[in-house]
C-alpha positions as CSV (number, residue, x, y, z in Angstrom):
1,M,-6.3,100.3,-27.5
2,E,-8.9,100.5,-30.2
3,K,-9.0,98.1,-33.2
4,A,-9.2,99.6,-36.6
5,A,-12.5,99.0,-38.4
6,T,-12.4,96.7,-41.5
7,K,-13.3,98.3,-44.7
8,P,-16.4,96.9,-46.1
9,D,-15.4,97.2,-49.8
10,Q,-12.1,95.4,-49.7
11,P,-11.2,93.8,-53.1
12,Q,-11.3,89.9,-53.2
13,S,-8.1,88.0,-53.1
14,A,-6.9,86.4,-56.3
15,N,-7.3,83.0,-54.6
16,T,-11.0,83.5,-53.9
17,L,-13.0,80.9,-55.7
18,P,-16.1,81.8,-57.6
19,S,-19.6,80.7,-56.3
20,V,-20.7,77.2,-57.3
21,N,-24.3,76.1,-57.7
22,V,-24.9,72.5,-56.7
23,V,-27.9,70.8,-58.3
24,G,-28.9,67.4,-57.0
25,Q,-31.8,64.9,-56.9
26,A,-33.1,63.2,-53.8
27,V,-31.9,59.6,-53.6
28,H,-34.7,57.1,-52.7
29,L,-33.7,53.9,-50.9
30,D,-35.1,50.6,-52.1
31,A,-38.8,50.4,-51.3
32,T,-38.2,47.2,-49.3
33,D,-35.4,48.7,-47.2
34,P,-36.7,48.7,-43.6
35,Y,-34.9,52.1,-43.0
36,N,-36.7,53.7,-46.0
37,E,-38.8,56.5,-44.5
38,D,-40.4,57.8,-47.8
39,Y,-44.1,58.4,-47.7
40,V,-44.2,58.3,-51.4
41,L,-43.2,55.3,-53.4
42,P,-42.5,56.0,-57.0
43,N,-43.2,52.6,-58.5
44,A,-46.1,50.2,-58.3
45,T,-46.9,46.8,-59.9
46,S,-50.8,46.6,-59.6
47,G,-51.6,48.6,-62.7
48,T,-49.2,46.8,-65.1
49,K,-47.8,43.7,-63.3
50,T,-44.4,45.3,-64.1
51,D,-42.2,47.5,-61.9
52,T,-43.4,50.8,-63.6
53,P,-43.2,54.3,-62.2
54,I,-46.6,55.5,-61.2
55,M,-46.3,58.7,-63.3
56,E,-45.8,56.5,-66.4
57,T,-48.8,54.3,-65.6
58,P,-51.9,55.4,-67.5
59,M,-54.2,54.3,-64.6
60,N,-55.1,55.7,-61.3
61,V,-52.8,53.9,-58.8
62,Q,-52.2,55.0,-55.2
63,V,-49.7,53.4,-52.9
64,I,-49.7,53.5,-49.1
65,S,-46.1,53.0,-48.0
66,K,-44.9,51.2,-44.9
67,Q,-43.8,54.4,-43.2
68,V,-47.3,55.7,-43.5
69,L,-48.7,52.4,-42.0
70,K,-46.0,52.7,-39.2
71,D,-46.7,56.4,-38.3
72,Q,-50.4,55.9,-38.2
73,Q,-50.0,52.6,-36.2
74,V,-52.3,50.9,-38.6
75,I,-53.6,47.4,-37.4
76,N,-56.2,46.5,-40.0
77,L,-56.8,47.1,-43.7
78,G,-59.7,49.5,-43.1
79,Q,-57.5,51.9,-41.2
80,A,-55.0,51.9,-44.0
81,L,-57.6,52.5,-46.8
82,K,-58.7,55.7,-45.0
83,N,-55.7,57.3,-46.8
84,V,-57.3,56.6,-50.3
85,S,-60.1,58.7,-51.8
86,G,-63.1,56.9,-53.1
87,V,-62.5,53.8,-50.9
88,T,-64.5,52.8,-47.9
89,T,-64.6,49.7,-45.7
90,G,-67.3,48.3,-43.6
91,S,-68.3,44.9,-42.0
92,F,-71.2,42.7,-42.7
93,A,-72.4,39.3,-41.6
94,Y,-73.7,40.1,-38.1
95,G,-72.9,43.7,-37.7
96,T,-72.4,46.8,-39.8
97,G,-69.4,48.8,-38.6
98,N,-68.1,46.0,-36.4
99,A,-64.4,45.2,-37.1
100,N,-64.6,42.0,-35.2
101,V,-66.4,39.8,-37.8
102,A,-65.1,37.1,-40.1
103,N,-65.4,39.2,-43.3
104,Q,-64.8,42.8,-44.3
105,Q,-66.3,44.5,-47.3
106,I,-64.4,47.0,-49.4
107,T,-66.2,49.6,-51.6
108,L,-64.3,51.2,-54.4
109,R,-65.9,54.1,-56.3
110,G,-69.3,52.8,-55.2
111,F,-68.8,49.2,-56.1
112,A,-68.8,46.7,-53.3
113,S,-66.2,43.9,-53.3
114,E,-65.1,40.9,-51.3
115,T,-62.2,40.2,-53.6
116,F,-58.8,41.0,-52.2
117,F,-55.3,40.6,-53.8
118,R,-52.1,39.6,-52.1
119,N,-49.0,40.3,-54.3
120,G,-51.2,40.2,-57.3
121,F,-52.9,37.0,-56.3
122,R,-56.8,36.9,-55.9
123,L,-58.1,35.9,-52.5
124,Q,-61.8,35.5,-51.9
125,Q,-64.2,36.1,-49.1
126,G,-62.9,36.5,-45.6
127,S,-59.4,37.7,-46.8
128,A,-59.7,41.4,-46.1
129,Q,-59.4,40.8,-42.4
130,R,-55.9,39.5,-42.8
131,E,-53.2,40.6,-40.3
132,M,-51.2,43.7,-41.2
133,A,-47.9,42.7,-39.5
134,N,-46.7,41.2,-42.8
135,V,-47.7,44.1,-45.0
136,E,-45.0,46.1,-46.7
137,S,-47.4,48.5,-48.6
138,V,-51.0,48.7,-49.9
139,E,-51.7,49.4,-53.6
140,V,-55.1,50.6,-54.7
141,L,-55.9,50.6,-58.4
142,K,-59.1,52.6,-59.3
143,G,-61.0,51.6,-62.4
144,S,-61.0,48.5,-64.6
145,A,-58.3,45.9,-64.0
146,A,-60.0,43.1,-65.9
147,I,-57.2,42.7,-68.6
148,L,-54.6,41.6,-66.1
149,Y,-56.8,40.1,-63.3
150,G,-60.0,38.9,-64.9
151,L,-63.0,38.9,-62.7
152,V,-62.7,42.3,-60.9
153,E,-65.4,44.8,-60.0
154,P,-65.4,48.0,-62.1
155,G,-64.5,50.1,-59.1
156,G,-60.9,48.7,-58.9
157,M,-58.9,46.5,-56.6
158,V,-56.9,46.4,-53.4
159,N,-53.5,44.7,-53.6
160,V,-51.4,44.1,-50.4
161,V,-47.7,43.8,-50.9
162,T,-46.1,41.6,-48.2
163,K,-42.7,41.8,-46.6
164,Q,-39.8,39.9,-48.2
165,P,-36.6,38.3,-46.8
166,L,-33.7,40.8,-46.9
167,A,-30.0,40.5,-47.1
168,T,-29.6,43.3,-44.5
169,P,-30.0,42.0,-41.0
170,Y,-33.0,43.6,-39.4
171,Y,-34.8,43.0,-36.0
172,S,-37.7,44.8,-34.5
173,A,-40.2,44.5,-31.7
174,S,-43.2,46.7,-31.2
175,Q,-45.9,46.9,-28.5
176,Q,-49.1,48.9,-29.1
177,F,-51.8,49.9,-26.5
178,G,-55.1,51.4,-27.4
179,S,-58.8,52.0,-26.3
180,Y,-61.0,49.2,-25.2
181,D,-58.2,47.2,-23.7
182,L,-56.3,46.8,-27.0
183,Y,-52.8,45.4,-26.8
184,R,-50.8,44.1,-29.8
185,T,-47.3,42.7,-30.0
186,V,-45.3,42.3,-33.3
187,L,-41.9,40.7,-33.7
188,D,-40.0,40.9,-37.1
189,A,-36.6,39.3,-37.9
190,T,-34.9,39.0,-41.2
191,G,-31.4,38.5,-42.6
192,P,-29.1,36.0,-44.4
193,L,-28.6,32.4,-43.3
194,T,-25.4,32.0,-45.2
195,Q,-22.3,34.2,-45.5
196,D,-22.7,34.6,-49.3
197,D,-26.4,35.7,-48.9
198,T,-27.6,32.6,-50.8
199,L,-30.3,31.9,-48.3
200,L,-32.4,34.7,-46.7
201,Y,-35.1,34.4,-44.2
202,R,-37.9,36.4,-42.6
203,T,-40.0,35.5,-39.6
204,I,-42.9,37.7,-38.3
205,F,-45.1,37.0,-35.3
206,S,-48.0,39.1,-33.9
207,Y,-50.6,38.8,-31.2
208,E,-53.5,41.1,-30.7
209,N,-56.2,41.2,-28.1
210,S,-59.0,43.8,-27.6
211,N,-62.5,44.4,-26.5
212,S,-65.0,46.8,-28.3
213,F,-67.3,49.7,-27.8
214,R,-70.0,47.1,-28.0
215,D,-70.9,44.8,-25.1
216,L,-69.9,41.2,-25.5
217,V,-67.7,41.8,-28.5
218,F,-64.0,41.1,-28.5
219,N,-61.0,40.2,-30.7
220,D,-58.2,37.8,-30.1
221,S,-55.7,37.0,-33.0
222,V,-52.4,35.0,-33.4
223,F,-50.4,35.4,-36.6
224,F,-47.2,33.7,-37.7
225,A,-45.4,34.2,-41.1
226,P,-42.1,32.6,-42.0
227,S,-40.5,32.9,-45.5
228,L,-37.3,31.6,-47.0
229,K,-35.7,33.0,-50.2
230,W,-33.0,31.1,-52.2
231,N,-30.8,33.1,-54.5
232,I,-29.8,30.3,-56.8
233,S,-27.7,32.6,-59.0
234,P,-27.6,36.4,-59.7
235,K,-30.3,35.8,-62.3
236,T,-32.5,33.1,-60.6
237,Q,-34.4,33.3,-57.3
238,A,-37.0,31.1,-55.6
239,M,-39.0,31.7,-52.4
240,L,-41.3,29.7,-50.2
241,E,-43.7,31.5,-47.8
242,L,-46.3,30.6,-45.2
243,E,-48.9,32.6,-43.2
244,Y,-51.1,31.3,-40.4
245,Q,-53.7,33.2,-38.5
246,H,-56.0,32.0,-35.7
247,K,-58.6,34.6,-34.9
248,K,-61.4,34.5,-32.2
249,F,-64.0,37.2,-32.1
250,G,-67.3,38.1,-30.6
251,A,-70.1,38.2,-33.2
252,D,-72.4,41.2,-33.0
253,T,-75.9,41.4,-34.3
254,A,-76.1,45.3,-34.0
255,A,-79.9,45.5,-33.8
256,V,-81.4,49.0,-33.1
257,P,-84.9,48.8,-31.5
258,A,-87.8,51.1,-32.6
259,I,-91.1,52.0,-31.1
260,N,-93.8,52.9,-33.5
261,G,-91.2,53.4,-36.3
262,Q,-89.0,55.7,-34.2
263,L,-85.5,54.5,-33.3
264,L,-84.9,54.1,-29.6
265,N,-82.2,56.3,-28.0
266,I,-79.9,53.7,-26.4
267,P,-76.2,53.7,-25.7
268,N,-73.9,52.7,-28.6
269,S,-72.5,49.9,-26.4
270,R,-75.7,48.0,-26.0
271,N,-75.9,44.5,-27.4
272,Y,-79.3,42.7,-27.4
273,G,-77.6,39.4,-28.4
274,E,-75.8,37.0,-26.1
275,Y,-72.1,36.2,-26.0
276,S,-71.3,34.6,-29.3
277,P,-67.7,33.5,-29.8
278,G,-66.7,33.0,-33.4
279,Q,-63.5,31.7,-34.9
280,T,-61.6,32.1,-38.2
281,D,-58.5,30.1,-39.3
282,T,-56.5,31.1,-42.3
283,I,-53.6,29.3,-43.9
284,F,-51.6,30.7,-46.9
285,V,-48.8,28.7,-48.6
286,G,-47.0,30.2,-51.6
287,M,-44.0,29.4,-53.8
288,N,-42.6,31.6,-56.5
289,W,-39.5,31.5,-58.7
290,S,-38.1,34.0,-61.3
291,H,-35.3,34.0,-64.0
292,Q,-33.6,36.8,-65.8
293,F,-32.6,35.6,-69.3
294,N,-30.8,38.8,-70.2
295,D,-31.2,42.5,-69.7
296,D,-34.4,42.6,-71.6
297,W,-36.3,39.4,-71.0
298,S,-37.4,37.7,-67.7
299,I,-39.9,35.1,-66.5
300,K,-41.8,34.6,-63.2
301,H,-44.0,31.8,-62.0
302,R,-46.0,31.7,-58.8
303,I,-48.3,29.2,-57.2
304,S,-50.3,29.5,-53.9
305,A,-53.1,28.1,-51.8
306,N,-55.3,30.2,-49.3
307,L,-57.5,28.2,-47.0
308,N,-60.1,30.1,-44.9
309,D,-62.5,28.5,-42.4
310,S,-64.9,30.5,-40.2
311,F,-67.4,29.5,-37.6
312,I,-69.9,32.2,-36.5
313,P,-72.5,31.3,-33.7
314,V,-75.1,33.9,-33.0
315,N,-76.6,33.3,-29.6
316,S,-80.1,34.9,-29.2
317,Y,-80.3,36.7,-32.6
318,P,-82.8,39.7,-32.5
319,I,-85.4,38.9,-35.3
320,F,-87.5,42.1,-34.8
321,N,-86.6,45.5,-33.6
322,L,-88.9,46.3,-30.7
323,A,-92.3,44.6,-30.5
324,D,-95.1,46.9,-31.6
325,P,-98.7,46.0,-30.9
326,A,-99.0,43.8,-34.0
327,T,-95.9,42.0,-33.2
328,L,-97.0,41.5,-29.6
329,A,-100.3,40.0,-30.7
330,L,-98.4,37.6,-33.1
331,F,-96.0,36.4,-30.5
332,Q,-98.6,36.1,-27.8
333,S,-100.7,33.9,-30.1
334,F,-97.7,31.6,-30.3
335,A,-97.6,31.4,-26.5
336,L,-94.0,32.4,-26.3
337,G,-94.3,33.3,-22.6
338,P,-94.4,36.7,-20.9
339,I,-93.9,39.5,-23.4
340,T,-94.0,43.2,-22.5
341,P,-94.1,46.3,-24.7
342,N,-90.4,46.6,-24.0
343,S,-89.4,43.1,-25.1
344,V,-87.0,42.4,-28.0
345,P,-87.9,38.9,-29.3
346,R,-84.9,36.8,-30.2
347,L,-84.2,33.6,-32.0
348,S,-82.1,31.7,-29.5
349,Y,-79.2,30.3,-31.7
350,I,-78.0,30.4,-35.3
351,N,-74.9,28.4,-36.2
352,Q,-73.1,29.4,-39.4
353,K,-69.9,27.8,-41.0
354,N,-68.1,29.1,-44.1
355,N,-65.2,27.7,-46.0
356,N,-63.4,29.6,-48.8
357,D,-60.4,28.0,-50.4
358,T,-58.4,29.6,-53.2
359,Y,-55.8,27.8,-55.3
360,S,-54.0,29.7,-57.9
361,T,-51.0,29.8,-60.3
362,N,-49.7,32.5,-62.6
363,L,-46.9,32.7,-65.2
364,D,-45.6,36.0,-66.7
365,L,-43.0,36.6,-69.4
366,V,-41.8,40.3,-69.7
367,G,-39.7,41.7,-72.4
368,H,-38.2,45.2,-73.3
369,F,-37.4,46.2,-76.9
370,D,-37.5,49.2,-79.3
371,T,-39.4,49.5,-82.6
372,L,-39.2,52.7,-84.8
373,G,-37.9,54.7,-81.9
374,L,-40.6,53.5,-79.5
375,N,-39.8,51.8,-76.2
376,H,-42.0,48.7,-75.5
377,T,-42.6,46.7,-72.4
378,L,-44.3,43.6,-73.4
379,L,-46.1,41.2,-71.1
380,F,-47.4,37.7,-71.9
381,G,-49.2,35.9,-69.1
382,G,-51.7,33.3,-68.0
383,D,-53.4,32.4,-64.7
384,Y,-55.7,29.8,-63.2
385,Y,-57.9,30.0,-60.1
386,R,-59.8,27.3,-58.4
387,L,-62.3,28.7,-55.9
388,D,-64.1,26.3,-53.5
389,S,-66.7,27.8,-51.3
390,S,-69.2,26.3,-48.9
391,S,-71.7,27.6,-46.4
392,S,-73.9,25.9,-43.9
393,S,-76.3,27.0,-41.2
394,Q,-78.4,25.5,-38.4
395,T,-80.7,26.8,-35.7
396,D,-81.4,25.8,-32.1
397,I,-84.2,23.2,-31.8
398,G,-85.4,25.0,-28.6
399,S,-86.0,28.3,-30.3
400,F,-87.3,26.5,-33.4
401,F,-90.2,25.0,-31.4
402,S,-90.7,28.1,-29.3
403,W,-91.2,30.0,-32.6
404,Y,-94.2,27.7,-33.3
405,G,-95.6,27.9,-29.8
406,G,-94.5,24.6,-28.3
407,G,-91.1,25.4,-26.7
408,P,-90.4,26.0,-23.1
409,E,-87.8,28.6,-23.8
410,P,-88.9,32.0,-25.1
411,S,-85.9,34.3,-25.8
412,N,-86.8,37.9,-25.1
413,I,-84.8,40.7,-23.6
414,D,-85.8,44.1,-22.1
415,A,-84.9,47.0,-24.3
416,F,-84.2,49.4,-21.5
417,N,-82.7,47.1,-18.9
418,P,-81.2,44.1,-20.8
419,L,-80.0,41.2,-18.7
420,H,-77.9,38.5,-20.4
421,P,-78.6,35.1,-19.0
422,G,-76.3,33.4,-21.5
423,R,-76.7,29.9,-22.8
424,N,-74.8,26.6,-22.3
425,Y,-73.0,25.4,-25.3
426,P,-73.5,23.4,-27.5
427,P,-77.2,23.8,-28.2
428,T,-79.5,21.1,-29.4
429,V,-79.9,21.8,-33.1
430,D,-82.9,21.1,-35.2
431,P,-82.1,18.7,-38.1
432,T,-84.8,20.3,-40.4
433,S,-83.2,23.7,-40.1
434,Y,-79.8,22.6,-41.6
435,Y,-78.8,23.8,-45.1
436,K,-75.6,23.8,-47.0
437,T,-74.4,25.3,-50.3
438,V,-71.3,24.3,-52.2
439,T,-69.8,26.2,-55.1
440,N,-66.7,25.3,-57.2
441,T,-65.4,27.7,-59.8
442,D,-62.6,27.3,-62.3
443,Q,-61.1,30.4,-63.9
444,Y,-58.7,30.3,-66.8
445,G,-57.1,33.5,-68.3
446,L,-54.6,34.4,-71.0
447,Y,-53.5,38.0,-71.6
448,V,-51.1,40.3,-73.5
449,Q,-50.2,43.8,-72.6
450,D,-47.9,46.4,-74.3
451,Q,-46.7,49.5,-72.6
452,I,-45.3,52.0,-75.2
453,K,-43.3,55.1,-74.4
454,L,-43.8,57.8,-77.1
455,P,-41.8,60.9,-77.8
456,Y,-42.3,63.9,-75.6
457,N,-42.9,61.6,-72.5
458,F,-46.3,60.3,-73.6
459,H,-47.2,56.8,-72.6
460,V,-49.8,54.4,-74.1
461,M,-50.9,51.0,-72.7
462,G,-53.2,48.4,-74.3
463,G,-53.9,44.8,-74.0
464,I,-56.3,41.9,-74.5
465,R,-57.5,39.0,-72.3
466,Y,-59.3,35.7,-72.9
467,Q,-61.3,34.5,-69.8
468,Y,-63.0,31.1,-69.3
469,I,-65.1,30.6,-66.2
470,H,-66.8,27.3,-65.2
471,Q,-69.0,27.2,-62.1
472,R,-70.5,24.1,-60.5
473,P,-73.1,24.9,-57.8
474,S,-74.5,22.1,-55.7
């Protein structure tokens, strides 16, 4: 039995509904929501100190979201900043390109900087090596930021936004493995401590251990960051936060020998120094509170202290590349012992200690109002920074006297077949080689900023700042 074919041009039934066009807009979750997978965050605070859409900010601001950091498995700030044009990172202080040093230098639009911001707070030298387990996003402001932040290099600034306690319970554990025996463990837990969400907590722990492509270089880091938020009322909040990082690393001199002005072709892994274990301890304590007077006016006050101490011993520091005939004659005249044309002379020991402490406070008053059909966002603020920095260095007494021809311990190593005899710690230091510098800096700032929204979606921003700096070197 055959079934009759259906006619293609049958008329529609009277009950058939007309076609409907549905127009919608993507809904973005809260930027702090742990389940937000957006790569693009629409708002940023670095350019204005107010929660302003980036498209309405008349400055070049780029935000690296936590989803980007997660998908790229970022473990240090240098890896995160590879996503931003015009920004590069490199290490200094015993080794260009070595990530396992106490400090990391940031270069923005060609201007080098050691200044680093955490939630809008300035942190000084040694801060860019901070652990990334507590990072929510990274904001990069390109260009001048002096009105809001004072002493900032013309290239711009890098501001790290940290994770906050959440009312939504969230728990995570991650384990990473990588090249050069890298393994990293991160634990993150947040949620309410009370049924009415009055008290919220967040606790983050991480441990990282790795070697390097360079011999005798390593990294070992422990990080712990608890925080507590108190929702006093729907309009008033306060938060206390703490960070502690204990980092051990192998210092690297990264010397490249040369013969008659020509660089020697050696493996990238070769290290002409000895095992030089360094250490950095960083403690951050911060407290902030905010109050919303009404729908238009709010106030926020923050205070923090960042204490950074580092110890960098360099055992057998190469002081020349490869001994050429003139250098050989000079060292042989000092009777440093047997020196061959393949010898790399080394100063046996240099001991360096650095201390950088930053104390800061900031008060901001933000208001929204209209005048003559123009929308204003007005910011009044003030900040104070106290920067205490000290640096000291000392050399080994054995190498000091061998430098002048009287010591029994020449420190040379073969460029083609280096053998590392090591050295027993601690060395005997030369009291005359000790030096120490101490600098105390006070910075006071007052600023006013106005963001104006004009007709036809034009935006204008202007401001003024008064800055007073008092430095006392000793």
